[in-house]
C-alpha positions in Angstrom: 0.0 0.0 0.0 1.3 3.4 -0.9 0.0 6.9 -0.3 -0.5 8.6 -3.6 -1.5 12.0 -2.2 0.7 14.1 -0.1 -2.0 16.5 1.1 -5.5 15.3 2.1 -8.4 17.6 2.8 -11.6 16.5 4.5 -14.2 19.0 5.5 -12.3 21.6 7.5 -9.2 19.4 8.2 -6.0 19.1 6.3 -3.3 16.5 6.7 0.1 16.8 5.0 2.1 13.6 4.8 5.9 13.6 4.7 8.1 11.5 2.6 10.3 8.8 4.1 13.4 10.8 3.3 11.9 13.9 5.1 11.1 11.7 8.1 14.6 10.2 8.2 16.2 13.6 8.0 14.0 14.9 10.8 14.8 11.9 13.0 18.5 12.5 12.4 18.3 16.2 13.3 16.4 15.3 16.5 19.0 12.6 17.4 21.9 15.0 16.9 20.2 17.7 18.9 19.6 15.3 21.8 23.2 14.1 21.7 24.6 17.6 21.8 22.2 18.7 24.6 23.2 15.7 26.7 26.9 16.5 26.7 29.7 14.0 26.9 28.7 10.5 28.0 30.2 9.1 31.2 32.2 5.9 31.1 30.7 2.8 32.6 33.1 0.3 34.1 31.8 -3.2 35.0 33.8 -5.5 37.2 33.4 -9.2 37.0 34.8 -11.8 39.3 34.6 -15.4 38.1 36.1 -17.1 41.2 34.6 -18.4 44.4 35.9 -15.6 46.5 38.1 -15.9 49.6 
């Protein structure tokens, strides 16, 4: 199924659909904005001990 109309009007309402490329570009812009707003990521160090202990 594909949408053949980009703008649909029904009574007093209008819906404008975006292309997949436009949506991907918007998603990338939002992602980059969130990354820059969050600042540098902190480093996570996980320690694992496989022995029985003392």
